[in-house]
N, C-alpha and C positions, 0 to 999 in steps of 0.2 A: 951105107947110104945116108947122105945128109938130107935132112928134111928142112924145107923152108917153113918158117913160122907162118901160120895163117893170119892174115890181116883182118881184124875185126872191124865192124862198122865204126866203132869209136875212133879208130886210128885215122879215119878219113875225115873226121870233123875238123874244121879249122880251129886253130888255137884261140882261146878266149882273148878278147882285147883287154889289156890291163887298164885299170881305172885311172891310172895317171896319164893315160893317152886320151882322156876325154876332157875337152875344154868347153865350158858353157859361155856363150857370148850373148849379151843383152845390150839394149840401148836405154839410157836414162839421162836426159839432159838436166833433170832435177831430181831430188830425193823426196819422195812422198811416203805416206804411210804404206801404200801398196808396195813400193820399192823395198821398204824395210821388211815387210812381211815376206816378200820373195826371197830376200837375202837371208832372212832367218831360216826359212825352209831349206835353202841351199846349204847353209852352214850346218844344219842338223844332219844332212846326208853327206857332208864333206865334199861337195862339188867345188871344183875350181872355177871361179866366175870372173870373166873379164867384162867390165862395164865400159861401153863406148858412149861418146857424146857428152860426158860430164862437163858442165859449165858452158855448153853451147846453147845458143838460142834455138828453140824448137821451131822449125819451119815446115814441118811435115803434115800440116792440116790441123783442124781444131774442133772436130766433132765426132761423135759416135757414128753418125750416118753419113759422114763426108768422106770423099776419097782422100788419099794422102799416104804418108808413111815412107815416101821415097828417100827421105833423109836416112832412114835405117839401112837401106840398101847401099846408099853412098858410103856410109860409115863402114859397113861390112866389106865393101869393095876395097876400101883403103887398108883395112886391117888384114884381110885375107891374103894380100900380097906377101905378107911376112910368113904365112904358113903354107903357101902354095906347093912347096916341094916336100912337105912332111906327110908322106904317104900313109903312115901308121897313126896319124893324129885324127881323132874324130871330133868334129865340131857340132855342138848342139846350140842352135840359136833359138831363143824364146823371148817373147814379150816379158816384161817384169812387173809393171804396175798392176796387172790383173791376172797374175799367174802364181800358183804355188806348186811346189814339188810334193808329190805323195810317195815317191820311191827314190831309190838311190842310184848311183852311177853303174853299179854292177848289173842291176835290173835293166836299166836303159840299154846298156851295151849288149846284153844278152838278147833283148828283143830286137834291137837294130840288126845284130848279126844274123838273127834268124830270118829276117826279111829278105836276105840275099840280094839287096840292092845297095847302090853306092850312096843314094840320097833318099830319105823318107820325109815327106811333108805331112803335116797334120791334115786331116780330112774333115769335111764339113758337109752337112746336109743342105746348107744354104749357099747358093751361088752368088758371089759378090766380087767385083762391083758391076760386071757386065753380063747380064743374064742372057744376052744373045749368043754367048759362047757355049751354052749348055750342050748343043749337039756335037761340039768338037771334042768333048770329054770322052774318054774310053768308057764303054758300058761296064757297070759294076752290078753284079747280081746280088751280092750280099755285102752290105757296108755302105759307108758314105762315099759319095761320088766326087765331090768337089774339093778343090785345094783350099787350105786355110794357111795363110802365111805367118800366123802367130807362133808357129813352131816348126822347126825342121832339123834333121840330124843327118850327117853324112861325113865321108872322108874329106879331109881338108882340100886336096887337089880338085875334087869334084864340086865342092861348094864354091871354090874359087872360080871354076869354069862358069858357074852360073852367074855369080855377082859381077864378074868382069864384063858381062854383056850390058851392064847398066850404063846408060848414057843420057838419062833424063834428069828432071829437076827434083829438088827436095820435096816439093808438094805434089809430085805425081804419085800414082798409087803403087805401093809395093806389091800388093796381092795380085793386081792385074799384070804386073811385070813377071812375077813367078808363074802365074797362070798361063801366059802366052808361051813361056818356055815349055811348060808341062804338056800343053795340048798340041804342041808341035811334035808329031811322031818321031821325026828324025832326031830332034834334040833330046826328047824323052828317052829314046833308046840309046843314044850315044853317051849320055851322062848316066843312064840307068837309074831313072827316078821312079818312085812309086809313092802312093799315098798310104797313110796309116788308116785304112778303110774301117777297121773295127776298133779303133781308139785304144790300141794296146800301149802306145806311148803317149800320145797327145789326146786330150779331151777338150774340145771346144763346147762350152755349155750352151751357147746360143742355138736354139732350135733343138736342143737335146735335154731340156730341163727334166722331162719325165723319164729319161733313160738313166740318170745318174742318181745314186742314193748313197747315204753314209752307211758304212759297215764297220763293225768292230770285230777284228779278228786277232787272236793272240794278244789281247790287251792293247792293240794299236788301232787307230782310226784310219780308214781308207775310203776314198771315193770309188764306187764300183759302177761300171756300166752294166746294168742288168739286161740290157737288150742284146749285147754281144758277149756277156759274161767275161768281161775283161777288167783289169785293174790299171787304169791309165796312170802314167808317172807324172805328167805335167797337166795340171787343171787350169784351163784358160777361161776366165769369166768375160768372154768377149761380148760386144754389143750391150744389150740391156740386162745382162745377167750378173752384174757386179754384186748385187745384194746376195744372190745365191752363192757366189764365191765367198763372200764374207761369212756366210753360214758354214761352208765347208772349212774355211780358214779358222773357225773357232775350235776345230777339232783336229784337222789334218795339218801337218803330219803328227805333231805331238802336243798341240796346244792344250788339249784336254784328253785324259785317259781315264778309264774306269778304275784303275788302281791308284793313280796319283792325283786325280782331279785336274785342276788348272795348273799346268806345268810352266806356263809363261808368265803367270801373275807376279812372280818374284823377280823377273828380269827387268833391268833398267829402272829400278825403283830409286827413290831418293829418301834421305833421312833428315827430317826436319829438326831433329835434336842437334844437328851439327851446324844449323844456320843461325846467324845473328838476327836477321830480319825475316819475318814470315811473309809469304805472299799475301797480297790483299784479296779478300774474298767478299763478294756481294752475295748475300743470302736472299733468295726470292721466296716469299711465303704466300701461299694462295689459299684463301678461305672461300671456297666456291659454293658451299652449302652449310646448313646448320651442323655444327660439329661438336660432339660431346667432349668434355674435358679440355676445351680450348685453352683456358688459362694455364693448365698444366703443360700443354704443348708449348705455349709461348715461354713459360718459365724455363723449360728445358733448354731453349736457345741460349739463355744466359749462363747455363752451366757447361756449355761446350768448352772443352780444353783447347782453347785457341786464344791468342792475344786479342783482346777486344778492340784495341786501336787499329787492328788490321781487318776489322769487320765493318760492313755496311749492310743495312737492311732495307729491302723493298717488300712492302706488305700490300697485297690486294685483298680487300674484304668485300664480298658481295652481299653479306647479310647484315641488315640493320640491327638484328638481334644481338650481334656480336660487337657492336661499336663500343659498348661500355667496357668489354673485356680488352679491346684494343687500347682504349684510353688508359686503363690501369697498367697495362704492360708498358705503354709508351712512357709513362711517368717513371717507371723503374728503369727501363732500358736506356733512356737518354743520358743517364749518369755514367753509363759504361760505353755505349756505342755512339759515336759522334754523329753519324749520318743515318737517319731513319726516314724513309719516304713511305707515306701511307696513302693509298688510293682507296676511297670508300665507295659504298653502293650508289652514291649520288652520281658517280661518273657513268653508271650504267654500261660498263664494259663487258664484252663477251669474254669467255675464258681465253680464247685465242688472243684477243686484243690485250688482255691483262698479262698473259705470259710473254707476249712480244714486248710489251712495255718493260717488264722486268729484265728481259735480255738487253733491251736498249739502254736501260739504266746502267748496266755494266759496260756495254760496248762504248757508250759515250764518255765513260770515265777512263782516261788513259792510264790510271793507276790500278784499274781492276784487272787482276791476274786470273781469278777463277770466279765462276758463277755457280752457285749451289741452289738448285730449285727444289722446294719441298711443298707438298700439299699438307694441309693442317690435320688431315686424318692419318698421317704417318707418325709413328712414335719412334723417336730416337732413344735407344736404350744404352748406347755407348757414347760417353762424353768425348771419346777420341775419334768419332766418326769422321769429322772434317779432316783431321790429320791423316787418318788411314787412307782416305780417298786421294788426298793430294800426294801422299807418298807413293801411290801406285804409279804416278808420273805418266798418266794416259791423257789423251786429249779430251775424250768423253768417256764417262763411266755411268752406266745405268744400274744402280744397285737392285738386287732382288728384294721385293717387298711382299710379305705374305700376311694372311689373316690367321690369327691363332686358332688352331683346331679345325681349320677349313682347308679344302683343296682349292685354294685361290691364290694367285700371285699375279704380279704385273707382267710376267712372261707366260704367254699362252702357247 
């Protein structure tokens, strides 16, 4: 007697989607710091990313609280025509300026496949932009109820069916467009759309600030939704949560680890030893209170390992007591530094006014490449400080300053 092999449960599972069948699509009409951060996280996980709209003028709205974004749908409509017949291709659309990836393609595809739907949109606890549509949404007992258009994933033919319905203007609202399709029961079922109610793939931070925390697991940083006990793959700092996203971006996915510290600090740096002409730097010095060892602080400025012809000084002194120290320093420094602007206590400036004046001193000088702000109670112990900071090649750097022997720093 021939026996047929028993089919186990595993044999009924669909085959895993290959990672080369995932294409990430985003829209960026210009390259910003947020865009580069997004691309950096995508590169870390080896995502294949297609960027739409490069070089185009942005016509999709101009504010956090304004409607708009239709230009993104129009661009998606155009590009999806090329992928409409690729049934095994999975498209992941996401914003880029305010998004970072926290997980890789394999994880995304596994979670998408587990959803058993053809298209999955990000979910939100906040209904935007038309709150009158709340009653039309399906009831959700656990999880977020409303659609967020900042991220969605689906098979290419089904994504194409959605975006081909677009017939509006670039400044019309993309989220409202997708919402109206989702809340239409016939369209929702025909296309087989669902929302990522428990933020397994997409995490919108707006309205969920208290739900998401930073976790270190197996030496890696991850943003975790402690409310649903999920590890979202794409973190979206939508609305007023950009600063919180910056916080997560300082660690996730690999910016800082417990084993290696700052892993991004050595990326995209420059080497000043290879340049013939150093960047011009304005140093802003602020003496806002009686300061011990001020003459020593000022003398250290002249020992900086940096070409003095590339330096300018702006000094704000609020204390009459220190005027004699400033004069002694000026008589020495003027032989090496050509431009020194001193604003004394007679101007009666507030700290804010003085610091703005220092920034303006640089901004109004077309030759000023960098502005280095220092308080007089900070001691520079490394003559190469200026070169080290410039070689980091970052737009803004805030160094960590501590007090010797005390649990104090300028990072709280």
